[in-house]
GUDRENFI-546237 format. One record per atom (N, C-alpha, C): x, y, z. Coordinates in steps of 0.02 Angstrom, whole numbers, plus 50000, padded with zeros to 5 digits. Example, Ala and Ser with C-alpha at 12.3 -4.5 7.8 and 13.67 -1.06 7.14 Angstrom:
2
506604971650390506154977550390506604983550390506424988850354506844994750357506455000250394
% end
This chain:
248
509864959149859509494952849859509804948149808509864941749826510184936849781509754935549720510074934449661509694932949600509384925949604508854924949564508534918349563508974913349526508924906949547509304901649516508904898749458509194897849398508824895049341508644887749353508114885549318507884878649325508424873749299508384867349322508884862349303508524856149277508854852549230508574846249204508644840649255509104841549300509204836449353508674837649406508274832649420507694833449463507874836549531508384833749564508564836149630508764843449629509184845249579509394852149574508804856649556508354854049515507774857949495507334859549556507224854449598506814855449657507144860249706507814859649712508184864149756508154871349732508204872149665508194878949637507504882049647506964877949638506294880649649506184882549722506444878549768506384880149839506754886549855507354887249825507754893249837507384899349809507094898749750506734904249719506124906249760505784901149790505214902749833505444906549895506024904649921506294908149979506464915349962506774916549903506944923249882506304927449873505794924449843505154928049834504844929849902504894925249950504634926650017505014932250051505674932350043506084937650072505924944350041505804944349976505624950649943504954953249969504484948749978503834950650005503904952950078504314949350116504444951050186504724958050191505174959850145505504966350145505014972050133504464970550097503964975650084503594977750147503484972950192503094974150252503504975750314504154974350312504594975450369505154980050347505374984850390505914989350371506534985750345506814988250290507374984850257507974983950303508134989150342508704988550387508604983050438507984982150460507824976850508507894970050476507654969350414507714962950378508444961150369508854966050348509564964850337509904962550400509754965850456510074963950519509874956950541509244955250532509004948550550509334943250507509424944750442509724939850397510464938750413510814944350426511534943750441511664940750509511224942450557511334939950625511024933150637510554931150594510244924650602509764924250661509554930150687509084930050743508714936750746508204936950787507814943150794508224948450831508024954650824508374960050859508184959850932508564963750972508434964051043507714966151056507404963251107506704964751122506604972051138506994974751184506924981751206507614984651218507704990951196508334994351206508195001751216508615005151254508545012351263509105015751225508935020351181509435023751140509235031051129509735035051110509595041751086509545041351009508975043250983508845042950911508615049650886508605050350820508305056150788507675053950752507125057550765506465055650740506215060950692505885058750639505595063250589504855061650579504445066850577503755066250557503635070850496503285068250446503085072350390502325072750387502065078150359501345079050356501175083650298500645082050261500405086250207499895091150234500035097550227499575102650252498945102650209498365102250242497725102550206497565096450165497825090650185497705084650144496965082650143496615083750199495905081950201495515085650147495685091950137495355095950086495525093350016496155091450006496375088749942496005082249926495925078049977495635071349967494875071549957494565077149974493835077549969493585076149899493955078449849493735077849780494065072149743494325067249780494665061549750494295055049767494305050449720494045043749734494545039949778494305034649810494735030849856495345028149819495255025649758495815022949720496315028449702496065034549689496505040149673496905042249734496595042049793496955043749854497515038849867497365032349858497865027149869498445028049820498295029349757498825030349707499235036549723498905041849743499235048149761499715046949820499475043649873499885042549932500465037849917500355032749878500905028149861501465031749824501285036149777501775040049740502145044849787501765048049831502055052749879502535049249927502325043549954502745039950001503375037249968503325035149905503925033049869504435038649865504195044649851504625050449843504985052249908504645051249965504935053050029505345047350060505115041150052505445035550085506145034250055506225035549991506875034149959507445038049991507405044650000507955048250033508035046450107507485044650140507525042550210507945036150215507785031250174508135024950176508845025550149508955030150101509625031150074510105033850128509825037350178510235039950233510225035350294510025029150284510035024250339509455024750387508945028450368508365029150412507895023250407507505022250459506995017050462506305020250457505935018550405505245020850401504825016650448504615019650502504245015950554503535014350532503175019450510502485018250490502225024150448501675022650412501305027650376500655028850414500515035150430499935036950470499505041750428499015039050393498635043350347499085045850292499185052450290499635055450241500325056950270500455054650331501075056250367501555050250368502185051850376502715046750385503045047950452503165042550488503575042650549504205038550534504785041550543505415038150529505915039850584506435035650589506955037150639507625034650615508145037550646508845035750631509195033550696509615028350690509995026050748509805019150772509325015950740509115009150757508775006250695508824999750682509174994750724509934995350722510204998350668510934999250665511135005550702511705005250737511955010950773512255015950722511975021950718512205027150672512405033250714513045034450724513265039950768513005046750745513015048150680512815054750655512075054750632511645051850673510945050950653510585057550640510735062850678510395069250667510605072350601511245071950584511485074550520511155070950462511085064450468510775060450415510035062250406509705063650462508995065650458508925072350422509375077050437509365083450403509525082750329509985078250313510165077150243509565074350205509215069650236508615066850205508075072150197507985076250248507475081550245507635086550190508275088250182508465092950129508315090050060508455083650051508315080349987507555080149975507175078950028506445078950021506205085850000506475091050031506285097850012506385099049937506965096949912507125098049842506645094049797506475087949818506025083849778505315086849777505085089149834504415092049838504375098349794504885102549797504875108649757504895107149683505295102249663505325100349592504655097349570504355093149612503715090049596503165095349592503185100149638502685105449637502745109849575503365110649551503455114349489503085111149431503105104449429502745100849377501985101549385501765101349448501045102149462500805109049439501195114149453501005121049434500985121749358501475118749325501495119149252500885115749221500625110649256500045107049231499385110049256499435115649292498835118849318498525115349377498925111149412498685107349469498905110649535498555108849588498715111649654499345108549682499845112549703500455109749732500345107549804500795103349829500765101049898501135105849944500935105850007501295109550058501505104450111502135102350109502375097150155502695100350216502565097550274502845100050336503215094350371503825095850396504255090750426504495093150495504465088650544504735090050610505265084950628505825087350655506395083050673506605084450745506715079150783506935079850853507395074150871507865075450915508325070350940508225069551015508175063351038508085062251109508075054851126508045053251191508045046251213507365042951203507375036751179506755032951168506865025751188506325022151193506345014851200506215012051130506655007751106506595004951039506604997351043506194994151003506194986851003505524984050982505404977851001504794974250981504244975851031503724979251006503174981351049502524979151017502094975951057501454973651031501194967751070500744963851041500454958051073500864951851057500664946151086501024939851073500924937751000500354939550971500204937450903500454942250849500594948350868500824953250818501234958650852501854959250831502294964350860502524969050806502764974750827503014979850781503684982450809504194982650766504824985650786504744993150780504704996550838504545003650838504875007150897504725013550905505005017450960504435020850998504535021751063504065025351105504445029751153504125035051175504445039551222504255046751209504445051151255504285058151250504585061351188505175058951167505505061851108505075060851045504715055351041504275054050984503705059250983503425060551042502875065451046503125072451027503735074151048504005080751032504095081450957504365076350924504465076650852503785077550816503275074150839502615074750810502335081750820502425084550879502175091250894502545096450853503195095450840503585100150799503315100150728503135094350703502835093850637502165097650636501795097450691501165101150695501285108650693501815110850727501995118050725502155120050653502535115750619502715117250549502085117450506501605113350522500985113050482500595119550485500695123350539500325129550548500665135450514501255134450486501645139850458501545140550382501555146750358501615148650287501285143750238500645144550229500265139950186500515139950114500825145450091501015145950021501705142950006502055140450056502725137650045502675130150032503105127649988503075120649968503265115950024503805117450059504055112950111504395116850167504225115250228504535118250287504795112750331505425113250352505735108350397505925111850461505635109850517505795112550582506205107450622506725109850655507195105550690507255107950763507235103350810507295105150880508005107150898508075110750953508735112550977509165106550994508845101151018509215095151034509495091850971509105091750917509355089050854509925093450827509835099950831510365104550809511005103450848510935102750914511525101650957511895095150937511505090050919511825083750899512205084550834511945088550788512295089550725512955093350735512995097250788513605101150801514195096750818514065090450835514615085750847514955083850782514625085450727514895083750660514905090150618515385094650633515385101350603515495101550528515645095750498515755095650426515115096750386514545096050418513915097150381513835104650369513505106350314513455113350294512735115950293512315113450337511625115550338511535121850380511105126350355510955132550391510305131650428510325132750493509735132050536509555138950564509005141650540508775148250562508405147750628508625151350680508285150950745507595154250743507095150850768506415153550771506195154750843506645153750891506485154750961506185148650994506005149551057505715144051097504965143751085504705137751077503985136751066503715131951118503095133251138502755128651182502535122451143502595116751175502385110451144501735108251176501225107451135500565105551161500595099051201500305099251261500285093351303500915092051342501365097051344502005096151377502225102651410502475102251472502705108151507503365110651478503475117151482504095120051458504075121551384504645123751358504695125451287505255121651253505255121651187505775118351148506045123451098506705124051093507005128451044506895125550974506675129850929506515127650861506945131350810507195127650760507585130450706507265128150640507355132250590507105130450523507695128750478507645123050445508165120950399508095124550333508615128250314508635131550250508875126650197508525126350141508705121650088509365123450056509755118450037510395119750003510305120949929509685119849904509565120749832509395128049817
% end
């Protein structure tokens, strides 16, 4: 983001600098509410992104196991502060790997790779972000345990597949997002992860389709443990599931 221009004794320049500074402030505020990658593309291109596009993307869902129980004994302000800190910790590695944080759903995050910018190795980047999240959660939980506090149990689901991406919504309010069966599968995989091993800090489950996409880039060194085929609620057939082993 460009630095602010200092005030000037010359009236015209002073007014221009104040207008420029207001524009910078507006862009900073805009960036808070709209995905950064989308803002950057709109600024560089000078126009809105394509209305609708069909692409193969990698989608991630995160979820805190037992969050409702955790929140029962917290005030509303404490819940908001807790979630803001948690989302900061997760969003940073997602965005560092070129991911787009689509939305926050309660205590969950929905993110994707491959749009608005075309990222060929989107599945590898999603795994890299997930691995960093695992390490952060475990380090953070270590501090919670040392303080006698309850650690978090984070669950992550990752899937690669075709989706419709673009501006979806009403005439008065649109959202740059993705829809399609692949989104539902990623969400269901996160639900499967949520049911596993309550005592573990973080579990990352990856679909066979996401694993297959990573194989196009063999330089990555992630270990994916096969867990077999699992039924996906609300969907016919099964999906091959793998567990991402942390590199830490």
